[in-house]
Structure formats: structure tokens, C-alpha cells
C-alpha positions as CSV (number, residue, x, y, z in Angstrom):
1,M,-13.0,11.0,9.8
2,E,-17.3,10.1,9.2
3,R,-18.5,7.2,7.7
4,A,-19.8,7.3,4.3
5,D,-23.9,7.3,4.6
6,K,-24.3,7.7,0.8
7,A,-26.0,4.3,-1.0
8,G,-23.6,2.2,-1.9
9,L,-20.6,3.9,-0.3
10,D,-20.4,2.0,2.7
11,R,-20.0,-1.3,0.9
12,I,-17.4,-0.3,-1.8
13,V,-14.0,-1.5,-2.0
14,V,-11.6,0.6,-3.9
15,A,-8.1,-0.9,-4.8
16,I,-5.2,0.8,-5.9
17,D,-2.3,-0.4,-6.6
18,G,1.6,0.5,-7.7
19,P,4.7,0.9,-7.4
20,S,6.7,3.0,-4.7
21,G,6.5,6.1,-5.7
22,S,3.1,6.3,-7.5
23,G,1.5,8.6,-5.1
24,K,-0.4,5.5,-3.4
25,S,-0.5,6.3,0.2
26,S,-1.4,10.3,-0.3
27,A,-4.2,9.2,-2.7
28,S,-5.4,6.4,-0.7
29,R,-5.4,8.8,2.4
30,G,-7.2,11.3,0.4
31,V,-10.0,9.4,-1.0
32,A,-10.9,7.8,1.9
33,R,-10.9,11.1,3.8
34,R,-12.8,12.2,1.1
35,L,-15.7,9.5,1.0
36,G,-15.5,8.9,4.7
37,L,-14.1,5.5,4.2
38,R,-11.6,3.5,5.8
39,Y,-8.0,3.4,4.8
40,L,-5.7,0.1,4.7
41,D,-2.2,0.5,3.9
42,T,-1.0,-3.1,3.4
43,G,2.5,-2.2,2.9
44,A,2.8,-0.9,6.3
45,M,1.9,-4.5,7.5
46,Y,5.0,-6.0,5.5
47,R,7.0,-3.2,6.8
48,A,5.7,-4.1,10.4
49,I,6.5,-7.5,9.7
50,T,10.1,-6.8,8.5
51,W,10.6,-4.5,11.3
52,W,10.1,-7.3,13.9
53,M,12.4,-9.7,11.6
54,L,15.1,-7.2,11.9
55,R,14.6,-6.7,15.2
56,A,14.6,-9.9,16.1
57,G,17.6,-11.1,14.1
58,V,16.2,-13.1,11.4
59,P,18.1,-12.9,8.4
60,V,15.3,-11.5,6.1
61,D,17.5,-13.1,3.0
62,D,16.5,-16.7,4.7
63,A,12.8,-17.5,3.4
64,D,12.7,-20.8,5.4
65,E,14.0,-18.9,8.6
66,V,11.3,-15.2,8.0
67,A,8.4,-18.3,7.2
68,A,9.0,-19.9,10.7
69,R,8.9,-16.8,12.7
70,S,5.9,-15.2,10.4
71,G,3.1,-16.2,13.0
72,A,5.4,-14.6,16.1
73,P,4.7,-10.9,15.7
74,G,1.3,-9.4,17.2
75,L,0.1,-7.1,14.5
76,E,-2.4,-4.5,14.8
77,I,-3.4,-1.8,12.3
78,G,-5.5,1.2,12.2
79,T,-8.0,2.3,9.0
80,D,-8.6,6.0,10.4
81,P,-7.3,8.0,6.9
82,D,-6.3,10.7,9.3
83,A,-4.4,9.1,12.0
84,P,-3.3,5.5,10.2
85,T,-1.5,3.4,12.7
86,V,0.3,0.3,13.1
87,A,1.3,-1.4,15.8
88,V,3.5,-4.8,17.2
89,D,3.6,-6.3,20.2
90,G,1.2,-3.2,21.4
91,V,4.5,-1.0,20.5
92,D,3.9,1.8,17.7
93,V,5.9,1.4,15.4
94,S,4.9,3.8,12.2
95,G,7.6,5.8,12.5
96,P,9.9,3.1,12.8
97,I,8.9,0.9,9.5
98,R,9.8,3.6,7.0
99,S,13.3,3.6,7.6
100,R,15.9,2.8,4.5
101,E,16.9,-0.4,6.4
102,V,13.1,-1.6,6.3
103,T,12.4,-0.5,3.1
104,N,16.0,-2.2,1.6
105,A,14.5,-5.0,3.3
106,V,10.5,-5.5,3.2
107,S,11.1,-7.0,-0.7
108,A,13.0,-10.0,0.6
109,V,10.2,-10.3,3.4
110,A,6.8,-10.0,1.5
111,A,8.0,-12.3,-1.1
112,V,7.7,-14.8,1.5
113,P,4.4,-17.4,1.1
114,A,4.0,-17.6,4.7
115,V,4.4,-14.2,5.5
116,R,2.0,-13.6,2.8
117,Q,-0.5,-16.1,3.5
118,R,-1.0,-14.6,7.0
119,L,-1.4,-10.9,6.2
120,I,-4.1,-11.6,3.4
121,M,-6.2,-13.0,5.9
122,L,-5.8,-10.5,8.2
123,Q,-6.3,-8.2,5.0
124,R,-9.3,-9.8,3.6
125,A,-11.1,-9.4,7.4
126,E,-10.7,-5.6,7.1
127,I,-11.8,-5.5,3.5
128,D,-14.8,-8.1,3.7
129,A,-16.9,-5.5,5.9
130,G,-16.6,-3.1,3.2
131,G,-16.8,0.9,2.9
132,I,-12.5,0.9,2.2
133,V,-9.7,2.2,0.3
134,V,-7.2,0.1,0.4
135,E,-3.4,0.4,-1.2
136,G,-0.8,-2.5,-2.0
137,R,0.9,-4.2,-4.5
138,D,-1.6,-6.8,-5.0
139,I,-4.8,-5.6,-4.5
140,G,-6.7,-5.7,-7.8
141,T,-5.2,-9.4,-8.3
142,T,-4.9,-11.0,-5.1
143,V,-6.4,-9.9,-1.6
144,A,-9.4,-8.0,-3.0
145,P,-10.1,-9.2,-6.9
146,N,-13.7,-8.3,-6.7
147,A,-12.9,-4.8,-5.4
148,D,-15.5,-2.3,-6.7
149,V,-12.8,0.0,-8.2
150,K,-9.5,-0.7,-9.1
151,V,-6.8,1.7,-10.1
152,Y,-3.6,1.3,-11.2
153,L,-1.3,4.0,-10.6
154,T,2.5,4.9,-12.2
155,A,4.7,7.4,-12.6
156,H,7.8,8.1,-15.0
157,A,10.8,6.6,-12.7
158,E,12.5,10.4,-12.2
159,E,9.4,11.3,-11.2
160,R,8.9,8.4,-8.7
161,A,12.7,9.0,-7.5
162,R,12.3,12.6,-6.7
163,R,9.6,11.7,-4.9
164,R,10.7,9.6,-2.9
165,A,13.6,11.1,-1.9
166,A,11.5,14.4,-1.0
167,E,10.3,12.4,1.5
168,G,13.2,11.1,3.4
169,L,16.4,11.8,1.8
170,A,16.6,15.5,1.2
171,G,16.1,15.9,-2.3
172,A,20.0,16.0,-3.3
173,K,20.6,15.2,-6.7
174,V,23.1,12.3,-5.4
175,E,20.0,10.9,-3.1
176,V,17.7,11.2,-6.0
177,N,19.7,8.7,-8.2
178,L,20.3,6.5,-5.4
179,A,16.4,6.5,-4.6
180,Q,15.7,5.4,-7.9
181,Q,18.1,2.4,-7.8
182,E,16.7,1.3,-5.1
183,M,13.4,1.8,-6.0
184,A,14.3,-0.1,-9.6
185,R,15.8,-3.1,-7.4
186,R,12.5,-3.4,-5.8
187,D,10.2,-2.9,-8.6
188,Q,12.4,-5.9,-9.7
189,L,11.9,-7.9,-6.5
190,D,8.4,-7.5,-6.3
191,S,7.4,-7.6,-9.7
192,G,9.6,-10.5,-10.1
193,R,8.7,-13.0,-6.6
194,A,6.2,-16.0,-7.6
195,T,3.7,-15.5,-5.0
196,S,1.5,-12.4,-5.6
197,P,3.7,-10.3,-7.6
198,L,3.3,-6.7,-8.3
199,A,0.8,-6.5,-11.5
200,Q,-1.8,-4.3,-12.9
201,A,-5.5,-6.3,-12.8
202,A,-6.4,-6.5,-16.2
203,D,-9.5,-4.5,-15.5
204,A,-7.9,-1.7,-13.8
205,V,-7.8,1.6,-14.7
206,V,-4.4,2.8,-15.1
207,L,-3.7,6.5,-13.8
208,D,-0.2,8.2,-14.5
209,T,0.9,10.3,-12.1
210,T,3.6,12.4,-13.5
211,E,1.9,15.6,-14.6
212,L,-0.8,15.4,-12.2
213,N,-0.6,16.9,-8.5
214,L,-2.9,15.2,-5.4
215,E,-6.0,16.5,-5.9
216,Q,-6.2,15.6,-9.4
217,V,-5.1,12.1,-8.4
218,I,-8.1,12.5,-5.7
219,D,-10.5,14.0,-8.4
220,R,-10.0,11.0,-10.6
221,I,-10.8,8.3,-8.2
222,C,-13.5,9.4,-6.6
223,A,-15.0,9.9,-9.8
224,L,-14.4,6.3,-10.5
225,A,-16.0,5.6,-7.1
226,D,-19.2,7.7,-7.9
227,E,-19.6,6.3,-10.9
228,R,-19.2,2.7,-9.7
229,V,-22.4,3.3,-7.2
230,G,-24.1,5.7,-9.2
231,A,-23.9,8.3,-6.0
232,S,-23.6,11.5,-7.9
233,G,-21.7,14.3,-5.9
234,A,-20.4,11.6,-3.3
235,C,-16.9,13.3,-4.5
């Protein structure tokens, strides 16, 4: 990845929020690659903490216990969009954090204020340098409310479930239905939590990706960045 060198892009912050299956990860990495920016997957950070909690035998539905242990795991995250990494106590957990076990537990862990406080501090430390695309659920509203570009990605529930099933559930119809049920539960938990819920920032551009392919989504987000910094041809 080459560092952005066009005027304004080396300091730009692009915040991309939205629910699971909306296309955040692929779009965010694609935009970062095209613009030569860093990429931060905040969801991976919550997944990493959740993975550690599960491995340590911490009951993830016990908010007090999760809070008490939230500072224990050492966390490192890489921001290269071509090879994003996340490590816990020096161990690469990029693969394990994508398991169904972690997926179904992460909303409970992410709802704990102590966890969010710690990770938001780490996220802002990365964001403050600028030149970054950040994806998550509360970036435009909480983590980086002054982001230069805010996008809220969404898609029809059926399409989101189909995408998620294709990623890891072999795409069979029964599994798509299961994925949709699990995602609906997670949407409810993420949107209903008291601290930094999944929400659309008032000044975010809403982009429905249901009928769009990846390149079209990347094109539209890059165009917003181009317009923001006035760097014609940056995309």
C-alpha cells in the first residue's frame, strides 16, 4: 500500500458504519487501497477481546466480570488494507475471531462500557494521525464524530444474510435462514445497547448496497472523499 500523497487525502478520515452483511469490510478495504490510506477494522478489535474472554473462560453475559477482565488482553492491530492483522498477547487471531462462537458472543462483550472505553481510546489513537478508513458501528456517531466523510452502509436483510452465509456457511438456504436469524438478533443487541449503539450519524450519507456490486460501492465512497478534499481524479 502506498501512502496517499494528494492534497488533503493524507489527513482525511473516512468513517463507514453499518450492520453485518452490509459490505463494510470489503468496501472499506477497497476504498483504503484505492486512495492509499490506512484501514482500521474496529469490529476486529471487539472480536479479539471476545475471543480472549471465551478462551479465558469468562462468561460473556456477565458484564461485571467482562469489565473486570477487559484490560487484561494485550491488543495489536495492523492497518494495512492489503494485510490487516489483529493479535492478542502476540498471537495472530485474524482467523479465530471470525468463528461463529465469537460472532454470536461479540455483541454482549461490545456492550460493556469498560470494553468500549478501552477500545475507543485505542481507535482514536490510530485515527488522530488521519489518512485512514475506519469501519464499525459507531464511528461516525461516537469514535470519530468529526470524520471528513461519513457513510452508513445498509442492505436488505435477505441480501445481508445471503452474503454472510456465502462467507462461511456454504450458502445453503437453511443456513441463510439461520444467518438471518443470528444477524437479526445481533442487530437488535447492537442497536439497543446503552453505550454507543449501532446508529446512523445525522450527517452520514446512506448507501443501500443491495443492488450494487463492490466496485460500485467503492466508486461512490471514493467520490465522496474526492469531493470532500477537492482532489479531482484522486479515485
